[in-house]
N, C-alpha and C positions, 0 to 999 in steps of 0.2 A: 454367623457369617464370617467371623474372624478366623475360623479354623479351616485351613485350606488343603492340607497335604495328605493326611495319613492313609485314607482309604479311597481316594479318588479313582485310582487305577482299578482297585478291587470292585468298586461299584460299577464302573464301565464294563469290566470283564463279566460281572454277574449278569448284566442285562444282555450283553452280546451273546452269551452262551446258552440262553434259554430258548428252547424250540417252542413253536406254537402248539397249543393243545386244544383242538376243536371241542373236546368234551367239556373241559373246564370253562372255555369261553362261551359256551351255550347254557351254562347254569342260570336258571331263571330267578331263583329266590335268594338273592344275596344275603338278606337279613338273617336267614336261618343257618347260614354257613358257619362253621367253626373258625375261631381265630387260629392263627394269624391269617388275615385275609385282606385283599385289596381289590379295588375296582378301577380299571382304566377305561377311558372313553376318548373318542376323537370328535372334537367340536364340529369339524367339517364333514363328518361321515357318521350319521346316526346309526348305521348298521354295524359299526366297528366297536368292539369292546373286548376287554380281557379281564378275566376273573381268576384269582388264585386264592386258595384257602388251605387251612391246616398245614401251613408252612412252618419252618423252624423259627422265623422271626418276621417282623413287619417289613423289614428291608427286603428280604427274599420274596415275600408275597408281592410287594410292589414291583420288584424287578420282573417277576414272572407275569404279573398282570399287564405290565407295560409292554413286554415283548409280545405277548399274545394279542394285544390290541394292535400293535404296530404291524403284526403279520396279517391282519385282516383289514386294516385301513386302506381305502382306495384313494382318499384325498386327505391331505393335511396330516398334522402330527397328533399323537395321543398325549394324554395327561392323566395323572392319578386323580381320581374323583373322590375316592373313599379309602381310608385305611382303618381296618376293623370297622367299628360303627361310627366313626367320626368323618364328617365331610371335610374335604380339602378345597379351599377356594380355587375356582377356575380362573384361567387367564382372562376370559371374557368378563367375569365378575370384577376382577381387578381393574381392567381397562375402563369399566363403567364408572369407576370412582375417580378417574383422571379428568381434570378440567377439559372441557371441549374448547374453551377459549384459549388463545395463545398463552403459553406458559414456558418458563425456563426449563432447560434440560440439564442433566449432569454432564455438560459439555461446554468447554471454554476454548476460545481462540486467542492465542498470544502471538504477537508479531514483533520482530526486530527488523533491523535494516536488511538482514540477509536471510532470515529464516522465519518459518511459521511453525507453531506447535498447536495441535489440537489436543487438549487435555480432557480425557474422558473418564468418568467414574464407572468402575466395573461392578458388576454383580458376579461373583465367582462361581455360583451355582444357580442354574436357571431351569425353569420348565420349558420344554421345547415349544410349547404353544404360545410363549411370550414373544416369539419371533413372528414377523419381522420387527426389528427394533425401530424406534423413530428414525425416519429416513436420513436425518442429518448425521447420525453416527456413521452409517455406511458411506454417505457422500463424503464426509471428512476423511475417512479411511481410504477411499478411492483416490484422493488427491495426495496421499502420503507416499514418501519415498522410503519410509522405514516404519516399523512397528516397535514400540517400547512397552514391555510389560514388567511386572515386579521381578519375576524369576522365570527363566525359560528352562523348564525341566527337560524339554526335548533335546537340549544341547548336552545333557549329562548322560553318559553311558549307563545302562541299567545296573550293571554291577557296581559302578561308582555311586550311583544314587542309593542303592540298597545299603552300601557300606556307610554312607552318611546317615541314613535313617537309623541304622543300628547304633552308630556312634552317639547320636543325640537322643534317641528315643528310649534307650534301655537304662534301667537303674544300675548303679555301680554293683560290681560283683559282690554277692553275699546279701544284697537287699532284694526284697520283693514287695509287692503291694501289701501283703500281709504284715510285713515288718514295719512299713513306713506309714500306713494309714491307721487312724484311730479306729477302735472296734465299731463305733456307730457309723463311721464313714464306710468302713469295709462292708458292714451289713447292708447299708443302703445301696451301694454299688453292686454288691453281690446279688441282691434281690432283683435289681433291674436287669442285670445280665441274665439271670435265670429266666426272667420273663420273656427274654428274647432268644431263648434257646442256647445260651452260652454260659460259660463258667468263668469265674474270676481267675481260676488257675490258668486258663488259656492266655491271659493278659498279665500274668504275675510279674513279668520282667519289665513291663512298660512303666515309664515315669507317669505319674498321675496326669500331668498336663497333656501327654500324648494320648492317653486313654480318653481323656475328655475330648480331644480333637476327633478321635475315631468315632466316639459315640455321637458327637454333634453332626459330623458329616453323614454318618449312617442314618440318623433320624431325618436329616434333610433329604437324603436319597429316598427314604421311605415315603416322604411327602411329595416326591416327584421333582425335587430340586437337585439336579444331577450335575456333577462337575463337567461331564463331557458336553453339556449345553451352556456352560458359563461363557461369558463374553471373551475371555482369553482364547478359548478353543474356537469360538466363532470367527474371530479375526485371524487367528493363525491359519484356519482353513482357507482364507482368502488371500494369503500372502502373495501368491504368484511370483515367487522368486525374490521378493523383497527381504532385506535383512531384518533380524530381530535383535534388539538391544535389551539390556536388563538394567533396572534401577538398583537392584541389590543382588547379592549372591544367596544361594540356598543355605550356605553356612550361616549367614547373617540372620536369615529368617528363622532357621531352626534354633539358633542361639537365643533369640528373643523369646521364642515360644517356650523353651525349656529353662529359661533363666530364673523364674520365681523360686523363692525358698520352698522347701517341701510343704510347709504349712499352707502356703498360698496355692500351690498346686493341688493339694487336697481340697481346698475350698473351691477351686475351679471345677474339680471333678464332681464334688457333691452338688454344686449349683447346676452343673450341666445335667446331671441325673434328675434333679428336681424340676428342671425346665422341660423335660421331654413331653409332658402332656399339655404344655401351654405354648410351645414354640411356634406352632402353626400360625396363630393370629399375629404374632410378632413379625414373623417372616413375611406374611401377606402384607402387613402394614408397611414394612420396609420397601417391598417391591412397588406398592402403590405410591409411596413417597418418592422413590427413585423415578418412576415414570412421570410423576407430577413435577419433578424438579424441586421438591420441598426439602431443602437441606436441613432445616430445623427439626422437622418431624423424623427424617431419616436418622439423624444423629441421636435424637431422643430414644428411638427404638433400639438403635445400636447399643447405646449405653445401658438401656434396660436389660437387653439380652446378656450384657457382660457383667451384670451385678453392680451393687451399689456400696459395698463395704469399702473402707479406706484402702485395704490391701488390693482389692480388685480395681479400684479407681487408679491406684498407682501402677498396676500392671497394664491397664488400658492406656495410660499415658505413655508408658514405655513402648507399647505396641503400636500406638498411632502417632501422637504428637512428637515424640523423640525421633521417630523415623522420618517424619515429614521434612525435617531440616535437610537431611542428606538427599531426599527425593527432590526437593526444590532446587538444591545445588545442581543435581544432574540435569533437570529440565532447563535451568538457566544456562547450563553449558550447551545444550542443544540449540538454544536461541543465539548464543554468541559464537559458537565454534563450528556449527554446521550450516550448510545451505539447504535450500529446499524445505520440504514439509515433513514433520515428524508427528506421528499419531501415538500419543502416550496414554496407556490404559492402566489405571491404578485403582485399588479399592476405594469405593466412593467415600468411605468415612475419612480418608486422607485428604479429601478436598473440602471438608466442612470446617466452619468455625474460624476464629481469629488466628489460630495457629495452623490452619490447613495449608496445603501446598499452594492453593490459589492466592491466599492472603500473603504467604511468604514470597511468592513471585512478585506480587504487586509492591511489597515492601522493598524489594530489590530494584524497583524501577521499571519492571516490565508491565505493560498495559494489557490487561485481559478483557475480553468481551464475552459475556455469557451468550450462548447460542439458544435461541427460542424455538419452540415447536413449529412456528410458521416461517422460520428463516430458510433462505436458500443458501446452500454451501457453494 
């Protein structure tokens, strides 16, 4: 869930471009269909479903299945229920694990003499069936005079964004993945890409960290966790003319993502490939922890997904704790220099632990109150 940028737009475009196929959506015996295949269903409409099979990759199969389901659903949203022969946890099954009794949310309210900040933990990629959110999120946003997110890519011209991606994502001239990866790493990555209908040659100019990002987002999309349904897009859709502020610049984010030494980037890539078959239960657990307001479990699973070697722990610190300081400074500025109400949306891992943004704000003297599932905003 830490990898945010590389193919979000591609995933959205893929889903938007697939037309409904009534023949494929009426296939009865999913189990006998060839890979790559996916099944999408609509929890609120038992008659709606979409099936795709014999596609070039799991992601394409899921995109096609989702689009076919969406074209037939009369009520509610669709979700991916199976990818190849593996079940994907449904939104209903995740909600069933959330405490029914009042519990904390990933939402805090900070107040100063002149301003209010609602500090919300984001999930950057989501299943559409996980909406509506707990009502307190939308109620807090409704009171806000402005939205703050980590980076607002909508404010960057497409050509400028493409140029930034090229500047940060590509290896130096003369280098390729073949020249920078060890033979065993190259073989592992190549085998996975081949299994998904791709070739390592197509990605040869990418830095390993950026390819790891692409593969992670692609796998999450295949499981039905799509960037266009993340919390940032949800709240940007409801702006109604209100301004959007940023906690960081895209240059700062790209610089962090591509900053590790090549050996660490190689480790990131290999671990990402190794996690492809096990990432679904980790992501499911993180969503359940987020819905339950369980900071400790969320962070445990976040750290598990990021790897446990000393190099990966050092990178995780640079990715989370080191950035928390500047984020807390920005939020403190909203409380001291602005009036009215600000809704701040930041990756949930940034709010956890003794070095999280919440703790840093409290150390600066700002008093925060955790919002609970039974609170009225």
